[in-house]
C-alpha positions as CSV (number, residue, x, y, z in Angstrom):
1,M,-35.0,-6.8,4.5
2,A,-31.8,-6.5,6.6
3,L,-28.3,-5.6,5.7
4,N,-25.8,-8.4,6.3
5,A,-22.3,-7.7,7.4
6,A,-19.6,-8.8,5.0
7,K,-16.8,-11.2,5.7
8,L,-13.5,-9.4,6.5
9,S,-11.4,-9.5,3.3
10,L,-9.4,-7.0,1.3
11,P,-11.0,-5.1,-1.7
12,W,-9.2,-5.5,-5.0
13,L,-9.2,-4.5,-8.6
14,K,-8.1,-6.5,-11.6
15,L,-6.7,-4.0,-14.1
16,S,-5.7,-6.3,-17.0
17,G,-4.6,-9.8,-17.6
18,V,-3.7,-11.3,-14.2
19,S,-2.6,-8.0,-12.5
20,V,-4.5,-7.5,-9.2
21,T,-4.3,-4.3,-7.2
22,L,-5.4,-4.2,-3.6
23,L,-7.5,-1.2,-2.8
24,P,-6.8,0.8,0.4
25,C,-9.1,0.9,3.3
26,V,-9.9,3.7,5.8
27,D,-8.3,3.6,9.2
28,G,-10.3,1.5,11.6
29,W,-11.9,-0.4,8.6
30,P,-9.4,-3.2,7.8
31,G,-11.5,-5.0,5.2
32,G,-13.8,-4.3,2.3
33,L,-15.4,-5.4,-0.9
34,A,-15.4,-3.7,-4.3
35,E,-18.7,-4.3,-6.0
36,H,-19.0,-2.1,-9.1
37,I,-16.8,0.1,-11.3
38,S,-18.1,2.9,-13.5
39,T,-16.9,3.6,-17.0
40,S,-15.1,6.6,-15.5
41,G,-13.1,4.4,-13.1
42,L,-15.0,5.1,-9.9
43,I,-15.3,2.0,-7.7
44,A,-18.3,1.4,-5.3
45,G,-18.5,-1.1,-2.5
46,K,-18.1,-1.3,1.2
47,L,-15.6,-1.1,4.1
48,V,-15.9,-3.7,6.9
49,K,-14.7,-3.7,10.5
50,A,-13.7,-6.8,12.3
51,S,-17.0,-6.5,14.3
52,G,-18.9,-7.0,11.0
53,A,-20.1,-3.4,10.7
54,A,-20.1,-2.3,7.1
55,H,-20.2,1.2,5.5
56,A,-20.6,2.1,1.8
57,C,-17.4,3.2,0.2
58,L,-16.4,5.1,-3.0
59,W,-12.9,4.8,-4.3
60,T,-11.9,7.7,-6.5
61,D,-8.4,7.6,-8.1
62,G,-7.8,4.7,-5.7
63,K,-8.6,6.7,-2.6
64,P,-11.4,5.4,-0.3
65,A,-14.2,7.6,1.1
66,D,-16.5,6.2,3.8
67,L,-20.0,7.2,2.7
68,G,-21.7,6.6,6.0
69,T,-25.3,5.5,6.9
70,L,-28.7,6.9,7.7
71,G,-28.0,6.6,11.4
72,G,-27.6,2.8,11.6
73,E,-24.6,0.5,11.7
74,H,-24.5,-0.8,8.1
75,S,-24.6,0.6,4.5
76,D,-23.7,-0.9,1.2
77,A,-22.9,0.8,-2.2
78,Q,-24.5,-1.3,-4.9
79,D,-23.6,0.8,-8.0
80,V,-22.0,4.0,-9.1
81,N,-22.6,6.0,-12.3
82,V,-20.2,7.9,-14.5
83,N,-21.1,11.1,-12.6
84,G,-20.1,9.7,-9.2
85,I,-23.6,9.2,-7.8
86,V,-23.7,6.0,-5.7
87,A,-26.9,3.9,-5.3
88,G,-27.3,1.5,-2.4
89,I,-28.8,0.6,1.0
90,A,-28.3,2.1,4.4
91,E,-29.7,1.3,7.8
92,T,-31.7,4.0,9.7
93,K,-31.2,4.6,13.4
94,D,-34.1,2.2,14.0
95,G,-32.3,-0.6,12.0
96,D,-34.5,-0.4,8.9
97,A,-32.9,-0.9,5.5
98,H,-33.7,2.0,3.1
99,A,-32.7,2.6,-0.5
100,C,-30.5,5.6,-0.8
101,Y,-28.0,7.4,-2.9
102,W,-24.9,9.4,-2.1
103,Q,-24.1,12.5,-4.1
104,D,-21.5,15.2,-3.5
105,G,-20.6,13.6,-0.1
106,K,-24.2,13.6,1.2
107,I,-26.6,10.7,1.7
108,H,-30.2,10.9,0.5
109,D,-32.9,8.6,1.8
110,L,-35.3,7.4,-0.9
111,P,-39.0,7.4,-0.1
112,L,-40.6,4.0,0.7
113,L,-43.5,2.7,-1.4
114,P,-46.9,3.1,0.2
115,D,-47.2,0.7,3.2
116,G,-43.5,-0.2,2.7
117,T,-41.1,-0.8,5.6
118,A,-37.8,-1.4,3.7
119,S,-36.2,-0.9,0.3
120,A,-33.0,-1.3,-1.6
121,A,-31.4,0.5,-4.6
122,H,-29.4,-1.8,-6.8
123,A,-28.4,0.2,-9.9
124,I,-28.2,3.8,-11.2
125,N,-27.7,4.9,-14.8
126,A,-25.9,8.0,-16.1
127,S,-29.2,10.0,-16.0
128,G,-29.6,9.2,-12.3
129,I,-32.5,6.8,-12.7
130,I,-32.3,4.3,-9.8
131,V,-33.9,0.8,-9.8
132,G,-34.3,-1.7,-7.0
133,E,-36.9,-3.1,-4.7
134,G,-39.4,-1.3,-2.6
135,D,-40.2,-3.9,0.0
136,V,-40.9,-7.6,-0.5
137,S,-41.9,-8.5,-4.1
138,N,-42.2,-4.9,-5.4
139,A,-39.7,-3.8,-8.1
140,A,-39.3,-0.1,-7.9
141,V,-37.8,2.8,-10.0
142,R,-36.9,6.3,-8.9
143,I,-37.3,9.0,-11.6
144,H,-37.1,12.7,-10.8
145,N,-37.2,12.1,-7.1
146,V,-40.4,10.1,-7.2
147,V,-40.3,6.3,-6.4
148,H,-42.7,4.2,-8.5
149,N,-43.9,0.6,-8.0
150,L,-43.1,-1.1,-11.3
151,N,-46.1,-3.4,-10.7
152,D,-48.4,-0.5,-11.3
153,L,-47.3,-0.6,-15.0
154,V,-47.9,-4.3,-15.5
155,V,-51.0,-5.0,-17.7
156,D,-51.1,-8.8,-16.9
157,K,-51.8,-8.9,-13.2
158,G,-50.9,-12.7,-13.2
159,F,-47.4,-12.0,-12.1
160,T,-45.4,-9.7,-9.9
161,L,-42.2,-7.9,-10.6
162,G,-40.2,-8.5,-7.4
163,N,-36.9,-6.7,-8.0
164,A,-35.1,-4.5,-10.6
165,T,-31.4,-5.0,-10.7
166,A,-30.2,-3.1,-13.8
């Protein structure tokens, strides 16, 4: 599971009707993508350099904040909850994609499932429960700082839960 760089474009927000507002970028990051907005108006997405490098971003009151990575080149904010906690994916210094979340300006790496090499966080609710995938074909959920393989809860072993998105 690798993070792909985004195409260079400008992030925007459609407030009502046909009104479109361009969101500002951070110096050195001329493009971006807004991916999710919380009920409190926080916007999560990513900033993009012309080189293709991407960093997760949180827009608060229209102001962007680069959320950084786990030591690699790329990260992507997939969701933000009403409390401002952002769930997403960040590369490690070794280039591995890890599920993570950002809270109070700090990034937190989520544990991999046993024998896992990559993961991704796709959604977070108001209680801080995060869902995503914990390697290929293993839907995962993080509750109280513990990551669980959702397939362990499946009674009928005739199918596999591959990903949790909301």
